[in-house]
Residue, then its C-alpha position, 0 to 999 in steps of 0.5 A: x802841706x796839709x792843713x792842720x784844721x778845717x779853718x785853715x783849708x777854708x784860710x786857704x781856699x779863700x785866698x787862694x781864689x782871690x788871688x787867682x786873676x780874673x777871667x772873663x765869665x762865660x757859660x762854663x765858668x758860671x758854676x764857681x761862685x756856686x762851688x764856693x757857696x757849697x764848700x763854705x756850707x760842708x766846712x760849717x757843717x762838719x766844724x759843728x759836728x766836731x764841735x757837738x762831739x767834743x761837748x758831747x765826749x765831756x759830758x757826765x756819763x750818766x746824761x748819755x744812756x745807750x748811746x743816745x744823747x740828753x744834752x739839752x741847751x740848758x745843762x744846769x737847772x734854775x738856783x733854788x731859792x736857797x741859793x737866790x737868797x744867799x746871791x741876794x744877801x750878799x750883793x744888795x742887802x749885807x752890810x760892811x761890818x767895817x763901814x758900818x763900825x766907822x759910820x757909827x764910829x763918825x756919828x757917835x763923835x759928831x752926836x757927842x759933840x754937838x750933845x756936851x754943847x747943848x748940855x753946856x748951853x743949857x746948865x742948870x741955872x735960876x728963872x724968874x719963879x725959882x723953877x728951873x728950865x730944861x737941859x741936856x742930862x749929857x749922854x746920848x743913847x744909839x737905838x735902832x737897826x744899825x745898832x741892833x746888827x739887822x741894818x740892810x743896805x746902806x749905813x746911812x741912817x741911824x737913830x739916836x735918842x738924847x736924854x732930858x733932864x727935868x728941874x728938881x722940883x718936877x716929877x711926873x705921873x705917867x699914865x698909859x691910855x691903853x685902858x680907854x675904851x673910846x681911844x682909837x685903836x692908833x693912840x692905845x699905846x701912847x702916855x700922858x704925863x701928869x706933873x706931881x709935887x716931889x714926895x718930901x715931906x720936909x718940901x714947901x707946900x702945895x700952893x708954893x709947889x705949884x707957884x714955883x713950877x708956874x714958867x716951867x709949866x707955861x713952857x713945858x705943859x698943857x691942861x689934860x683934865x684939870x692937871x697940868x701934862x708935860x707936852x711932847x708939841x712943846x719939848x720937841x719945840x724947845x728941842x729943836x730951837x736948843x739944837x741949832x742953838x748947840x750946832x752954832x757953837x760946835x760948827x766950826x770945829x768940825x768943818x775940817x772933818x764934814x759939814x753939818x745941817x739941822x733939818x726941823x722936823x713936823x710938830x711930831x717929827x724929830x729933827x733930822x742931822x745931815x752929816x755931808x762928808x768933807x775930808x776925813x781919816x776914812x775913806x768909807x765914811x765919805x757918805x752923806x748921814x742922816x741921824x734922827x736926834x729924838x727928844x727922851x725923857x727917862x721914866x726909869x730902867x731904861x725905859x724912855x717917853x719920845x715923840x709918839x709916831x704919826x697915827x697911820x691914816x686915815x683917823x680921825x682928827x686929833x683935835x677930837x680926842x675923847x675924855x679932854x685929852x689933847x693931842x699936844x699930851x700925847x706920848x711915845x714910849x721906847x724902849x730900845x733898851x729891853x729889845x737889845x737885851x732880848x735879842x743878845x739873849x737869844x744870841x747868847x743861847x742859839x747855836x753857832x751859826x743861826x741865821x735869825x738876823x739875817x731872817x730879819x734883813x731878809x724880810x726887809x728886803x721882801x717888803x722892798x722887793x713888794x714896793x715894785x710898781x706901786x705909786x708913791x701912795x700906795x708905796x707909803x701905806x704898805x711901808x707904814x704896815x711893814x714898818x721895820x719895827x713891826x718886822x723885828x717884833x714878828x722875828x721876837x714873837x716867833x723867837x719867843x714862841x719856839x724858844x731860842x734858836x734851834x737848829x733848824x735856824x741856821x743857813x741850810x733852812x734859810x728859806x724854811x725859816x723866812x717863810x715861817x716869818x712871812x707865814x706868821x705876818x700874814x696872819x697876823x696882818x688877817x688877824x689869825x694872829x695878834x702880833x704885840x708889843x714885845x713889852x707892852x704884850x701879855x706876860x711882858x717878854x722882855x721883864x724876863x731880861x730886865x727890871x721894868x717901870x711900874x707904869x709898864x707893867x702894868x700897861x694894857x697889852x699893844x697891838x701894833x696893827x691894831x691901827x689899821x683898818x680890815x681892808x688895809x690888812x687884807x690888802x697888805x696880805x695878799x701883797x706879801x703873799x704875792x711877793x712872796x710867790x714870785x719871790x725867784x723871779x724878782x730875785x733874779x731880776x732885781x739882785x744878784x751877779x748876772x748868771x743868776x738872771x737866766x729870764x729876761x729883764x722886765x719891760x717895766x716895774x708893773x708886769x714883774x711879779x704884781x700883775x694889774x688884777x692883783x694888789 
């Protein structure tokens, strides 16, 4: 019976030789092993030719011209930037809406119980002198990327504003510091809040009002240029202590669902509530989540004063602020409500399938890829310059400059849209463009979607990158461009499925994408 395939012939040939009785070797039979090796080589050659013929038969007709094969060991080209971005987005950037929704609901329940307990403990009551103390207003406001649909990677970090209620006798007179000529650019977006008597013609005289407010003034205010100003540092200190007392009240009731702990912040940093999974109805909520609880003073129209962000380093000592200003009296402004309305306004006017939020998420991912190989100090500076808030402002600036997202902002043009954002950010870093705050900017773009307090309408424009010196901005721009040029290589190496990784893995993070001579 003839062998059905060359492999079977080879199999029978080898076993027939193995089963033959051993014979004494002499000069006539010394060539038998050589004959066996020759037959094996011949059969291997035949197998290779058959395999090659089969592959050529099933190739497309365009790859065989006039009987000549143009077969290449890599018949398909490398995936383009659009394919790599989509794959990276799906595997490394995009959050599951299901997991994010349950995580936000879990955070809302825990923070809601904590705030209600804080309001009960801090209910208004007379203190010596007739004034009233600070208290929780009783609600909280969810802000940040997790609530604006552009958070990336893991739903484990959230920001929540906790509005405070001032005593009825206390009124604030906020003022922007944008017009202070001697002030460093890092503080041009800050505010100060002086105490003023309530505008009531039947109210107590000025001296009596000062005496009534003295306990509150001594506990939460500092002197600035001869007037008492609300101190962000003192308010934050009270807020952290009040949260600890409130947490002790609700800790026992939360034990069946999770474990909670509070990490105090610094002099200018809000505390962080850590929620560790214990037993929950949702398996996807078994995440360790960190929630920044930010005390906020309401100015009106959904605008809040919060503790100012830490200034970029290096900057002069805070004790040497000009004109008698004190660092404890500085406040930052939070316009998250206006920014959320602006994003909703853009979404309503965008065509179906607009990808501008996806572009923002990928821009954050490009920022994170740019940290590969950086030492901790350089990485912190890079993330401080290209903060998530600055990247969101870049997107808003580009969209508002062009009007509502047009048809070009779709998945088919994802790479081109992302490149436009990178180019605008580069121009802002190199001072060819100015990255204005979307509310505290010329014209006040966000004022078109809602009213603003008078102090914000009259405030000077704020450049978000003005606090950084020229060299820092130039280094950030150079590294941004270097990251963009090597983006396909970085995406293939650090994300997406394995079939996209056509280059060998890097030997070190430093050698991939960022040679020693580049920033």
